Each structure stands twice: as structure tokens, then as C-alpha cells.
N, C-alpha and C positions, 0 to 999 in steps of 0.2 A: 534243681540245677539252674544256674544262671543262663545258660546257653540252651534255650528250647529248641531252636531249628536253625540249620545252617552250619558252617558258613556255606553260602553258595557263591561260586565265582561267576560274575556275569560278564559285562562287556570288558574287553581287554584291548588297549590300543598299543601303540608303539612305547609309550612311557607311562601309561595309566592302566589301572584296573579297578573294578568295583566289586566289593564284598558285601553280600547281603546276609543279615542275621536277624533272628528273633530272640529276645531275651525275656527273663521273667520279671524284671524290674527296670525302672529308669536308670541308665547307666551311660557310661562312656566306653566306647568300643575302640580298641587299637589294632591295626594291622600294619606291619613294617613301618612303625613310627607315625602312621597317618591316623588321625582320631576323628570320631564322629559321636555326637550325642544322640541317644535314641529319641524317637518321636512316639507319642502315645495315640493309640486309637482304641477307644472303648475299654481302656484298662490293659491293653496289649501293647507291647513295646518293640520297636523295630529300629534298625539303623542300616544305612547303606554307606559303607566306608569307601571313600573315594582315595585310592592309593596312587600318588603320583611321585615324580622324580625317579622313575624306573629307567633302565637302559633298554633300547631296542633289542629285539631277538635275543633275549636273556631268560634265564629261569631262575626263580626265587622261591625257596622253601618259605612258608610263612606259618606264623601262629596268630591266634585270635586271643586278645586279652580283653577282660571285662573289669573296668576299674583297676587296671594294672594286674590282675591275676589272670595267668594263662588258663583258657578254658578248651582250646583246641591246638593240637590234636588231643584226643581223649587218651588217658594214661593207659588204657587196656586195649587200644586199637591195634588190630593186626594188619591193617592196610599201610601202605607207603605214606610218607608225609605229603600233605597237600602242597601243590605248587602253583605259582603263577608263571606263565610263559608269555612274554610279551610278543606283539607282532613285530615282524622285521621290516626292512625297507620295502619299497614298492616293487623292487625287482625279485623279491622272494616268490618262488615258483612253486613249491610243494606245500600243499595243504591237505588234511584229511578231515573230513566232516562226517559225523555219524548223525543219523536222524531217524525219527519215527513219531507215532502219535498213539493215542488211546491206551493210556496206561492206568488200569485199575489197581487199587491196592490189594495186598493180601488181607484176607478176612479172618484168619485163625480158625475157620471152619473147614475141616479136612475136605469134605465132599465138594465144597464150593471151590476151594483152592486147587483141588485136582482137576476140577472141570476148567478152571482158568488156565492151568498149565504153568510152566516155569517163566518167570519174568525175563524177557530177553535182556533188558537193561541191567538186571542183577547179574546174569550170566556174563554180560560184557564187562562189568565192573570186576568180577572175580578173574576174568582173563587179563584184564588191564593191569590188575595188581601184580602180575607175574612177569611183565614185559618192561623193557627199559623206558624211561621217561621220553626219549627222543623218538619212540614209536608210538606214543600216545596221540589220539586225535586232537586237533586244534580246536574244534567247536562241536558241542552237542546241541542239536536242534530239535526242540519239542514242538510238534506241529498241532497241538490241540488236544483237548480232553486231558489235561493234566490232572484234574480232579473231576469226579462225577457227583455234582451237586444234586442230581435227581435220581441216581441209582446208588443208594447207600449200602454199606456192609451191614450184616445183621447186628453187630455191636453198635454201629452209629445209629441205626433205626431205634434200638432199645434206649440208647442214651437220649435220643431226640424225644421219644415218647415220655420219658421220665421227666424231661424238662418242661414238657407242655401239658402234663396231667393236671387237671384242675384250673387250667388257664380260663379266665374270663374274657379274653381277648377273641377276636374273630378267629375262627378255626383255621388252623394252618395244616399243611399237608403232613401226614405222619411219617413220610419217607423221603423228604426233601428238606434241604437246609433252606432258611430264609434270612436269617440275621447276619450280621458280621461275625458275631461271636460263634455262630454255628459253622460259618465258613473257616474261621481261624481253626477250629477243631478239625475240620475235614483236610485242610492243608497239612496241618502238624501231623495227622495220621498218615497221610499219602506220602509224604516226604521224609518221614522218620526211619524208614527201613536203612539199616546201616550200609548196605551196598550203595543205595541210591544217595544217601547223604554224603558218602565219601566221593563218588564219581562227580557229583555236582560241586563239591568243594574244590576240585582240581582240574576240571574241564570247563572252559568258558561255555556258558549256557545261554542260548537264546530261546525265547518262548513266544508263542501267539496262541490266543484262545481258539476254541471251537464251541459248539452248542452246549455239550455237557458241562463245561466250565461254568455255564449259566443255567441252561435248561434245554432238553432235548427240543429240536426244531426251532431254536432261538432265531427269531427274524427270518422265518421262512417266507412270510408274506404279509401284506397289510391286514389281511383277515386274521392271521394268527396274532398280530400285534393288538388288534381290536379285541379279540377273544381273551387275551391275557390282561389287558387293561380293565376288563370288567371284574377280575377277580380281586377281592379286597387286599390280600396279602402281597399281590404282585409288585406294587411300588417299593415295598420293603425289600423284596427278593432282588429285583434288578439293580437297585441302589446298592445293596450289600455285594452282590456278585461283581458289579463293575468297580466298586470300592476296593474289595479284596484283591481283585485282579491287578488294579494299580499298585497296590502295596506288595503283593507277593511275586508278581510276574512282570509288570510293565516297566517300573522305574529302573530295573537292572538291565533292560534292553537298551538303555539310552547311554551314549558317551557322556564323559564328564563334562565336556563343553556344552553339550545339549541340555544337561541337567542344570548347569549353572545359569543358563538363559531362559529356563522354563519357570514361568511365575507360579504355576501350581505347585511344582516341587518345592520351590523356595518358601511358599506360603506354608506348606505342610511341614517340612522337616525343620524350619527355623523358629516356628511359632512355639508357644508354650501351652501347656494344658492338653486336654483331649482335642485332637485334630479331627475328630468325627465330623463336625459340622462343615468344615472346609472340604473334607473328603466326600462328604455326601453331595454338596453342591457340584463338584467336579464329576461325580457319578451321574447326577441328574442332567447336567450339560451334555455329558457323553452319550447318554441315552436319547435325549430329545433332539439334539442338533448335531447330526453327524457330519454334515457337510459345510457348516457355517464357520465364521471366524471364532465363535465362542466354543465350539466343539473340541473334542480331544482327539488327536491323531495317535492311534495305536500301531499304525505301520512304522517301520524303521529300516535303517540300513547299516550294515557292517562292511567295511573294507578289510580284506584278508589277504595281504600281499597283493598278488596280481588276480585275485578273485574278489567278487563282490557278492554279497548276500542282502537281498532286499525282501523283507517280510512284509507281507500284504494282509491288512485286516479285512477278511472277506466275510465277517460276521456283523460286527457293530457298524461297519462302514457302509451297509447297504442303504439304498433309497427305495422305500416301499410306501407308495401311495396308490390310490385307485387308478391314477393315470399313468403312472410311471414305475417301472421296476428296474433297479440297476444294481449289480453287485458292489459297486463303488460309486460315490458321487463325483461330480465334475472336479472339485478341488482335489479329491484323492487320485482320480485318473491322471490329472495334470501333474501332481506329485510324482506319481509312479513313472510317467513318461520323462521327467526331468531326471530321475534317478538312473533310468535306463540310458537316456541319451548322454548322460555325463560319464558313461563307462567307455572311455576312448582308448587309446593306445596303450595305457598302462593297465588294462583289464584284459585278461585271457579267457576267464570263466565267469558267466553271470548266472547266479543262482536266484531264482524267485521262489520264495516260501509261501505257499498259501494252503491253509488247512484242508480246503476242499479242492480236489483234483480239478484241473483244467480239462484234461482228456481222460475220458472214462471208457470202459468197455462199449464197443460200438453200439449195441443195442440199448444199453442203458442210457447213454448220451442222447440217442435219438428219442427214447420214451420220455426223458425229461424236457427235451424241446416240444414234443407233442403235448406234453401236460401243461406246459406255459401257455400254449395256445388255446387248450381247452378250457383252463381255468380262467382265462381272460374273456371268455364268451358270457353273454347275459344268461339268466335263467337257471334252470336245473342243470344244464351242462356245466356252467361255470361252477356251480356249488359242488357237483360231483368231482370236477377236476381239482377243486380245492381240497376236498376230502382225501382224494387219491395222493395229491402233492404232500399232505402232512403224513398220511399213513405209509407212504412208500420212501419218504425222505428225498423227494424230488426237489432238491435245493442247491445242486452244485453248479458250476459255471454254465453248462448247456442249458439249465433251467432258467438262466438269465441270458438268453441268446444274443442280445445286442452287446452285452458286457462281454461275452464269450468271444464274440467277433472282434471287438475292441481291443481285448487283451491279446488275442491271436495276431492282430496287426502290429501291436507293440513288439511282440516276440519276433515275428518274422522280419519286421524291420530292423531289429537288433542283429539279426542274422545276416542282413544284407548290407554290409559295410565293406566295399572293395579296398578302402585304403587301409584300414586297421581291422580286419575281420576278428571276431570272437572265435575261440576254439570251440566252446560249447555254451549253450543256453539250457539250462535245466530247471524244471518247475518241480519243486519238492512239495509233497503232499501226504495226507493221511486220510483218516476218517472212514474209509469204506471197508475196512475189515478184511482187506486182502492186499497183497503187495505185488507190484509189477513194474516193468519198465516199458514204456511205449516210445517209439522213435517217430518223429514227424517227417513226413515224405516231402522233402524239399527238392528243388532242382538239383542236379548233380554238380552243377557249376558252383553251388554254394559251398564256402569252406567252413561254414559253421554247423555244427551238429546240434539239434534241438531234441530233448527228450523230456517226457513226463515220467517222474520217478515217485512212486507211492509206497510207503511203508506204514502198515497198519494191520493188526494192533501190536504194540509193544507187550501188552499184558491184559488180555481180555479173551472172553469166550466168543468164538464165531459159531452162530447157529447152523445146523446142519443143512438147512434149506438154502442158505446163502451160497454154498459151494457150487451146486449145479447151476443156480441162476447166473452167478457171475462167470462161470466157466462158459456157459452157453452164450452169455452176453458177449464174450470175445470172439464168437465165431463170425468169420467174414461172410458166411451164407446168411445167417441171421441178421447180421449188420446191413446187408444189402436190402433185405426185406423191410427193416424198420427204417431205413433211409427213404425208401420209396413211399412208405406210409407217411413218413414226416412231410414229404414233399406234397402229398396229396392234402395234408392238413394246412399247407400254406407256409411251411418252413422255407427259409432262404437256404441257398446252398451252403455247405460246410466251407469254411474258408481255407482248411487244410484237411489233409488225410494222415492217419498214424497207423503204424504197425506195432503189434505187440511183440516185443523181443525177449521177454523174460516174465514168467508167471502165466496164470495167476498163482500166487503162493498163499497158502492158508496157514494160520497158526501164529504164534507170537514170533515177532521178527524185529531185528534191528538192522539198519542199512548203513553202509560206508561208502562215502563218495570220496575217491582219491584223486587229487589234482596234481600233476606233475609236469611242468612245462605246459605244452599244449596237449597232453595226453590226459585222458580222464577215464575213470573205471568205477562202476557201481558194483557192490556186493551185498547180497541179502543173506544174513545169518540167522539161524534159528536154533534154539536149545534142543539138545537130544535128550534121551531118557535119563541121562546122568546130570543134566543141566549144563553141559558144555556145549558151546556154539559150534555149529557146522555150516559150512557153506552150502546154501540151498540154491543160489544162482549167482552168477557173475557175467557182467556185460561191459565190453569195452565201448565207450561212447564215441564212435567214429562214424 
């Protein structure tokens, strides 16, 4: 087949759209009369077709041609035709966004797949195929763990073992990908599901990575980075992980104007021959210099009518040294502040996407802050704190308390604009394998509602022990005790308080955020025993 993966509809503007594909050979790809030549990475071929000349607030059926032969839609497809729906003018007030994180692929093993349950995004695609196009969501936001590079399916592990048998190279892990070619196989397996392939072809999709896209606990601490740097195969792994992320996820997040001004993008897509050396250099810079002028910004912004989505890189963008820990560097915090401050009278709803929740269950939040204080102490206490940090995944915003306070100040500042108040500020997150909505307790005079909305997992198993831990973690009584304990350890006061208004919900989930004028509502849907989505919780954001 000439079309191996895709098409995936990525950034869509008023008059532009980008379509990503992977092909079997070097070729020219055409969508709606706009053409792109593929670029090559280690024998694999990709194209991002920048479609322009479209009309605002319009819907276009589209086909994908390879060397002038139509390859999409597939002849035997039972799904509706794929479409591009452009953004309307800034006055457009209705937007529907679906979001979630942590989507593990089907394995083909009945016992494992039964344990994983029904894929919520599969179920959403099936439902979507039965409703009119004007009721479809505008954007699909994938908030991390799009692929699991360190938790492979049985077939992937068997394939990997076969490739490495008899190797004279330094021993590599038997159940994790390391090379770009292995990442290519992982992405293709994860995104080839027919339902997923169709929904991503017709709903504009934004993505940001989390740890499993690279490796569990990625960039948890300076100690973690030092431990990984001592492993012989790790340089190959981080290089391949960031390079494949750039190809499969990152470039589609960027607008056509941003891409045309990006020297890395131009160097890779306009060059000839294998672009791996250029891409490897980009990945090395992204890993080594996260806050300098030579680094790579993975955060991005989309404007959606009178709504704005700002996606924050809270993984690769961390500053981790012996003397300083920050979720984002100074350059990145300044960029984020500029994107928030720029949302003036033409924005009603501000969405901040970060794979890691800002607001956690009360007790879990405090324990992460306590752990940061403990791990920073000298001697055995610090070493024990570090072991607990990595074992318990204490790496969310409260585990970077100064960054937690700084992000909170930006959010609260955005909610306090008397001249042109925002209707809502929502923080969209995943990762923690349960779903919930938490409302920030702001003064009653504030006209802006602020919420943390978490949807996780889309398709993954939730261990039994997680449920009681997180349920009790939301207990206000337990939270008061852990807050008092945190203060005794030296924690600064919390900059805000929050109230859980929906959840915790466990199981595979997809969330929908509906924005209509200054009104907003979030709904969490879960598959039932027949694979049909049912409403598990719904909250008006006021």
C-alpha cells in the first residue's frame, strides 16, 4: 500500500489546513490541489501537505492522492468521507473540543484486551460516524502517552526480540523501543486502528507528549537524568524518541506561517536524501538545551474563534539541576505569559493544555510537595525521597512547587481582568488514570470560572489499588491532615484552594468541552458493555 499511515488532519486555520501522511516510497502527495514532496528518514517517507486558499467557516470533502492516484478514502471504507472544516471569524462563539490521554493500542491478545476494556476514542469515532458533520467536534486534543515506548504489546516485544537476537551491539532492553525504526513500527501499530485512523483524518488534532512517549518518569529529576545518561543505549533512545515525536506529532501542531518561518522544518522537508542527520541534531539540541536560543519549543498555541488553546510542554521543557528545579524554563514561562496576556477582548475561553495536572487530589498534591522538600535534603533522607519520587511518580506541578505557584499566578491573573473578563480558564490534563473536574475557589466578585479538567485514560488498565488511593486522596479530611503535615515540613501556603465537582471517575473515558458564547460545559463519556458511550458526569462551568 502506498499510504502506510494517515491522513491525519492537524492544524486548521481560517484559510489553511495541514494534512500529515506516511507513505511507502518517495512520492508527491496532493490534497485539494496542494502538493508536497515526501521527506525521508532512515528509509521511511513522510509529508505534511499545507493546504491553502480555503474559505473561512467552510467544509471541504477531501481526497489524498499519491503521484496523482487517489489513495484516500479507501474504497471499502464504511465511514463518512473525511472533511476539513476551517475556522470562522474571531466572532465565532461555538466550539466543541474533545480531549483525553493515555491510549494504549489493542494487543490482539483476548485476555489483555479484555483487561484494557473498550477504547473510548474508538467508541467516539463510531458514534461520530452516525451524526451530522455540523455536530462534530472542532478539535481533538491528545494530552500525552500517544504511544507507549516502554510498555510494548506481546507482538511488539516478540518482534523486537527477533530483531535483536544475535546482536553484537551493546545489549538493549527486550521490551522497549530504542531506534527510530522501532518507533516507526510503534506509531504505525498504534495509529492504524480503522476507527482511530478515520477520526484523526477528519477532526483537527493537537498533540503533546508525556513520559511514555519517551520513557516512564522521563525528566523526573536531575538524579533520573544522570542515571539514564549512564546507560549505553540511552543516547540512541532519547534521540529517536524526540526525533520521531517531531515527525509524527510536533510539526502538525504548527500553523502554516510558523512552519514557513521555522529553519529546522525547512532544513528537513526541503533537503534531499536521508534527513536523519539533521533530525538527530535537532533532537540532541532539544534534549540538551531546553531553555536556550538553540533549543526547540514544543509548546504551541491555537486560536479557535473566541477561544484559545495554549499547549504547554511540561516534560522536555523542565529545568533539572542540582540547584534548581522548574517545570518550565524562564524563556518558556515568559512565552506562556505572553500567550495568556495576548488573550484580550476577542477571547472568551482560555484553555491551557498540560499533560500533567496542575490541581491534583488534595492529599496527593501535598504529598508531592512534601516529597520535593524531602528529596532536596542531604544524606540518606534525600536519597530516600528520590527513590519515593520515582517509585510513586511524584512529578506533577505540585512536585515543582515554585512552578506550581508561578502557573497559578498566571491563571489567577488571567481571571482578574475587569475590563474584558474571560468567561472560563480551563486547564486540560491527563496522565493520572482517573478523570475529574475541580473548580478553583476564587472570590465571588470574579467573573471568570477556573477549572482543572482531567481525562485519563482513553484506553488503558487502571490497577485496583489506584482507585481507593485516589478516592481517599480527594477526601477533604485527609487533605487537611496532609496540608498540615506539608506546612510542618516547610511548605509555603497554597496559592489557591479547589473543590472537586465531578469524579473521581475510573475506566476508559473521553471528555467533551462545549463552549457556547460565554457558557461552558464539560462531559465525561465512558463505553458501556456494548461499546456505546454513556454520560458518566457532566458539569456546567460557572
